C-alpha positions as semicolon CSV with decimal commas, in nm:
position;residue;x (nm);y (nm);z (nm)
1;M;-1,094;0,075;-3,030
2;T;-1,089;0,296;-2,723
3;V;-0,851;0,188;-2,452
4;D;-0,965;0,230;-2,093
5;R;-0,647;0,368;-1,936
6;D;-0,759;0,292;-1,581
7;Q;-0,836;-0,068;-1,676
8;V;-0,491;-0,102;-1,833
9;L;-0,339;0,036;-1,512
10;R;-0,538;-0,204;-1,296
11;T;-0,432;-0,495;-1,517
12;A;-0,069;-0,380;-1,501
13;A;-0,096;-0,346;-1,124
14;A;-0,237;-0,697;-1,091
15;L;0,040;-0,839;-1,310
16;L;0,324;-0,644;-1,151
17;T;0,213;-0,734;-0,800
18;R;0,250;-1,100;-0,900
19;K;0,557;-1,051;-1,117
20;A;0,748;-0,730;-1,049
21;T;0,987;-0,796;-1,338
22;A;0,714;-0,826;-1,602
23;T;0,807;-0,662;-1,932
24;M;0,603;-0,404;-2,119
25;D;0,517;-0,682;-2,368
26;E;0,375;-0,892;-2,085
27;V;0,178;-0,595;-1,952
28;A;0,033;-0,530;-2,299
29;R;-0,060;-0,897;-2,341
30;A;-0,225;-0,908;-1,999
31;A;-0,423;-0,593;-2,083
32;G;-0,532;-0,739;-2,417
33;I;-0,370;-0,463;-2,620
34;G;-0,070;-0,435;-2,845
35;R;0,266;-0,310;-2,729
36;A;0,233;-0,002;-2,954
37;T;-0,098;0,086;-2,791
38;L;0,055;0,047;-2,447
39;H;0,344;0,274;-2,549
40;R;0,102;0,540;-2,674
41;H;-0,035;0,562;-2,321
42;F;0,290;0,501;-2,132
43;A;0,619;0,588;-2,303
44;G;0,806;0,319;-2,112
45;R;0,824;0,128;-1,788
46;E;0,908;0,439;-1,585
47;A;0,599;0,619;-1,717
48;L;0,388;0,313;-1,640
49;V;0,526;0,288;-1,287
50;R;0,463;0,661;-1,231
51;A;0,103;0,616;-1,348
52;L;0,068;0,318;-1,113
53;E;0,206;0,536;-0,836
54;E;-0,068;0,792;-0,899
55;L;-0,328;0,514;-0,893
56;G;-0,180;0,369;-0,575
57;I;-0,176;0,705;-0,399
58;R;-0,539;0,768;-0,497
59;E;-0,638;0,423;-0,373
60;L;-0,445;0,462;-0,046
61;E;-0,589;0,805;0,020
62;A;-0,938;0,664;-0,039
63;A;-0,860;0,382;0,206
64;L;-0,744;0,636;0,464
65;E;-1,070;0,827;0,426
66;A;-1,282;0,511;0,449
67;A;-1,094;0,395;0,760
68;R;-1,208;0,703;0,955
69;L;-0,876;0,727;1,138
70;D;-0,995;0,999;1,377
71;E;-1,285;0,793;1,513
72;D;-1,274;0,559;1,813
73;G;-0,952;0,446;1,975
74;A;-0,635;0,418;1,771
75;P;-0,627;0,033;1,782
76;D;-0,975;0,014;1,626
77;A;-0,882;0,277;1,368
78;L;-0,571;0,076;1,281
79;R;-0,780;-0,238;1,228
80;R;-1,013;-0,043;0,997
81;L;-0,714;0,090;0,806
82;V;-0,575;-0,259;0,748
83;A;-0,918;-0,372;0,627
84;E;-0,951;-0,078;0,387
85;V;-0,597;-0,116;0,251
86;E;-0,631;-0,491;0,187
87;P;-0,775;-0,456;-0,167
88;V;-0,470;-0,252;-0,277
89;A;-0,210;-0,428;-0,063
90;G;-0,046;-0,594;-0,363
91;L;-0,010;-0,264;-0,546
92;L;0,132;-0,103;-0,232
93;A;0,379;-0,392;-0,198
94;F;0,493;-0,339;-0,557
95;L;0,520;0,038;-0,527
96;V;0,721;0,046;-0,205
97;T;0,986;-0,172;-0,369
98;E;1,020;0,061;-0,669
99;N;1,319;0,267;-0,554
100;Q;1,283;0,511;-0,844
101;L;0,967;0,645;-0,677
102;F;1,152;0,751;-0,366
103;E;1,469;0,899;-0,511
104;G;1,550;1,253;-0,606
105;E;1,331;1,555;-0,650
106;Q;1,057;1,376;-0,843
107;M;0,913;1,210;-0,534
108;N;0,536;1,237;-0,535
109;Q;0,410;1,443;-0,242
110;G;0,119;1,200;-0,207
111;W;0,350;0,967;-0,018
112;A;0,423;1,241;0,236
113;R;0,049;1,304;0,281
114;I;-0,015;0,934;0,338
115;D;0,281;0,899;0,576
116;A;0,164;1,202;0,774
117;R;-0,186;1,062;0,821
118;V;-0,068;0,715;0,922
119;S;0,198;0,859;1,154
120;A;-0,068;1,082;1,311
121;L;-0,271;0,770;1,391
122;F;0,025;0,614;1,570
123;R;0,100;0,942;1,750
124;R;-0,264;0,962;1,863
125;G;-0,239;0,606;1,994
126;Q;0,071;0,704;2,188
127;E;-0,100;1,012;2,330
128;Q;-0,400;0,798;2,431
129;G;-0,163;0,566;2,616
130;A;-0,259;0,274;2,391
131;F;0,069;0,247;2,197
132;R;0,429;0,229;2,308
133;I;0,614;0,557;2,317
134;D;0,961;0,410;2,267
135;L;0,887;0,344;1,897
136;T;0,853;0,650;1,677
137;P;0,538;0,704;1,470
138;A;0,759;0,703;1,158
139;W;0,897;0,360;1,246
140;L;0,550;0,224;1,321
141;T;0,429;0,359;0,986
142;E;0,709;0,178;0,802
143;A;0,638;-0,139;1,000
144;L;0,273;-0,123;0,895
145;Y;0,370;-0,085;0,528
146;G;0,611;-0,377;0,558
147;L;0,347;-0,602;0,714
148;I;0,091;-0,508;0,450
149;G;0,338;-0,582;0,171
150;S;0,453;-0,909;0,325
151;G;0,095;-1,011;0,388
152;A;-0,001;-0,939;0,028
153;W;0,287;-1,151;-0,103
154;A;0,212;-1,435;0,141
155;V;-0,152;-1,445;0,034
156;Q;-0,055;-1,427;-0,332
157;D;0,188;-1,718;-0,290
158;G;-0,075;-1,923;-0,108
159;R;0,123;-1,938;0,216
160;V;-0,146;-1,747;0,404
161;A;-0,523;-1,764;0,357
162;A;-0,671;-1,441;0,225
163;K;-0,929;-1,449;0,504
164;D;-0,646;-1,418;0,759
165;F;-0,480;-1,109;0,604
166;Q;-0,647;-0,845;0,821
167;Y;-0,634;-1,036;1,147
168;M;-0,272;-1,143;1,118
169;I;-0,142;-0,799;1,023
170;A;-0,342;-0,603;1,277
171;E;-0,279;-0,843;1,563
172;L;0,094;-0,879;1,497
173;L;0,140;-0,504;1,474
174;L;-0,086;-0,427;1,769
175;G;0,079;-0,698;1,977
176;G;0,413;-0,529;1,926
177;V;0,294;-0,172;1,945
178;R;0,061;-0,194;2,244
179;R;0,183;-0,033;2,558
180;S;0,189;-0,273;2,847
181;V;0,125;-0,162;3,200
182;E;0,441;-0,196;3,407
183;K;0,390;-0,381;3,735
């Protein structure tokens, strides 16, 4: 039997976004394979998490491309970004809580590429006069990630309707980031 590695990763991502403490046995069961088969593909939890990181980075970079961040005004681009990220929000929420991914010299440079593109969107919004200039683009980027992760968990737990994910995140962030005209 041939194991579809990407399907195993997607199953693991779905499980771990619901239950971050899931064991390798639980991941194997969810994927419909034996633990030994899972270990042939991923030597342990760290290897699995690193593979999920690669998947997450690919998915986020695809979302950034699809969002067309350089088109239209920054607020509209931000709304498109939230919409494009929604399908992988749970995986992003899981990954950003995995401290091992952001420690030491093994940090994947994909995160820096993603951060740079999102920060550039916020910087562009500031330069256009649409976004506040007293909040750094780096802070706004982290705030966006936090809202996406929180939104994913709230939808997963049934506290927020899935149909409200995009609106609530974009409007809360934009409400706080928009530059108001001083009178």
